[in-house]
C-alpha positions as CSV (number, residue, x, y, z in Angstrom):
1,X,20.2,-60.0,-52.9
2,X,19.7,-62.8,-55.4
3,X,21.9,-61.3,-58.1
4,X,24.9,-60.0,-56.2
5,X,27.9,-61.9,-54.7
6,X,27.4,-60.2,-51.3
7,X,23.7,-60.9,-51.3
8,X,24.3,-64.6,-52.2
9,X,26.7,-64.9,-49.3
10,X,24.2,-63.5,-46.9
11,X,21.4,-65.7,-48.3
12,X,23.5,-68.8,-48.4
13,X,24.7,-68.5,-44.8
14,X,21.4,-67.3,-43.2
15,X,22.4,-63.7,-42.6
16,X,19.5,-62.6,-44.7
17,X,16.2,-64.1,-45.9
18,X,15.1,-64.0,-49.5
19,X,11.8,-62.0,-49.8
20,X,8.8,-63.9,-51.0
21,X,7.6,-63.1,-54.5
22,X,9.1,-62.9,-57.9
23,X,12.9,-62.7,-58.4
24,X,13.5,-59.7,-60.6
25,X,15.4,-60.2,-63.8
26,X,18.0,-57.4,-64.2
27,X,20.0,-58.9,-67.0
28,X,19.6,-62.0,-69.2
29,X,21.9,-63.8,-66.8
30,X,20.0,-63.1,-63.6
31,X,18.7,-66.2,-61.8
32,X,14.9,-65.8,-61.5
33,X,13.9,-69.4,-60.7
34,X,13.9,-70.1,-56.9
35,X,15.0,-73.7,-57.3
36,X,18.0,-72.7,-59.4
37,X,18.9,-70.0,-56.8
38,X,18.6,-72.6,-54.0
39,X,21.0,-74.8,-55.9
40,X,23.4,-71.9,-56.4
41,X,23.3,-71.1,-52.7
42,X,24.1,-74.7,-51.9
43,X,27.2,-74.4,-54.1
44,X,28.1,-71.1,-52.3
45,X,28.0,-72.9,-48.9
46,X,30.1,-75.8,-50.3
47,X,32.7,-73.5,-51.9
48,X,32.8,-70.9,-49.2
49,X,32.3,-68.0,-51.6
50,X,29.8,-66.6,-54.0
51,X,30.4,-65.3,-57.5
52,X,28.2,-63.4,-60.1
53,X,29.0,-62.9,-63.7
54,X,26.8,-60.2,-65.3
55,X,23.7,-61.1,-63.1
56,X,23.3,-57.6,-61.6
57,X,24.7,-55.6,-64.5
58,X,26.1,-56.5,-67.9
59,X,29.9,-56.2,-67.9
60,X,30.2,-56.7,-64.1
61,X,31.7,-59.7,-62.3
62,X,32.0,-60.1,-58.5
63,X,33.1,-62.5,-55.8
64,X,32.4,-62.4,-52.1
65,X,33.4,-64.4,-49.0
66,X,31.7,-64.5,-45.6
67,X,33.1,-62.9,-42.5
68,X,32.1,-64.7,-39.3
69,X,32.0,-63.6,-35.7
70,X,33.1,-65.8,-32.7
71,X,30.1,-68.1,-32.8
72,X,30.3,-68.7,-36.6
73,X,27.4,-66.5,-37.6
74,X,28.0,-64.6,-40.8
75,X,27.9,-60.9,-40.0
76,X,29.6,-59.3,-43.0
77,X,31.3,-60.2,-46.3
78,X,34.3,-59.1,-48.3
79,X,33.8,-58.6,-52.0
80,X,35.8,-57.8,-55.1
81,X,34.0,-56.4,-58.1
82,X,35.3,-55.5,-61.5
83,X,34.5,-55.2,-65.2
84,X,34.1,-58.5,-66.9
85,X,36.6,-57.6,-69.5
86,X,39.4,-57.6,-66.9
87,X,37.8,-59.9,-64.3
88,X,37.1,-62.9,-66.5
89,X,35.5,-66.1,-65.3
90,X,38.9,-67.8,-65.5
91,X,40.1,-65.4,-62.7
92,X,37.2,-66.0,-60.3
93,X,38.8,-68.9,-58.4
94,X,42.0,-67.0,-57.8
95,X,40.2,-63.9,-56.6
96,X,37.9,-66.0,-54.5
97,X,40.8,-67.6,-52.8
98,X,42.2,-64.2,-51.8
99,X,38.7,-63.0,-50.6
100,X,38.4,-66.1,-48.4
101,X,41.9,-65.5,-46.9
102,X,41.0,-61.9,-46.1
103,X,37.6,-62.8,-44.8
104,X,39.0,-65.5,-42.6
105,X,41.6,-63.1,-41.3
106,X,38.9,-60.6,-40.4
107,X,36.8,-63.4,-38.9
108,X,39.7,-64.3,-36.6
109,X,39.8,-60.7,-35.4
110,X,36.1,-61.1,-34.5
111,X,37.0,-64.2,-32.5
112,X,36.1,-66.9,-35.0
113,X,38.6,-69.8,-34.7
114,X,40.7,-70.5,-37.7
115,X,40.2,-73.8,-39.4
116,X,43.5,-75.7,-39.6
117,X,44.7,-76.8,-43.1
118,X,43.4,-80.2,-44.0
119,X,40.6,-80.0,-41.3
120,X,37.2,-81.0,-42.5
């Protein structure tokens, strides 16, 4: 959970709990310090999406956005994953924007009210 975009969404929005114990290092970029992960999850909540760049597997980049049901609880996520050579860090924001749009659309089908543009 700690090194995937989907997992970070679930952890950040309370749909899953991080198991106690050591955070396994899968690549040199995997976050293994809980305080650093907590800061990352805070950023995920602020941005509304999670991203990973070679944290799970070298050469793999991913973005995910939460899907919410009528009461706002995160029940799923939409993710885009691709090779880092084609899905560069510079493209993450654009892909994240599309993920958020699609996740919000699906959330509305589940009864979650859409936030109006400019609303805080």
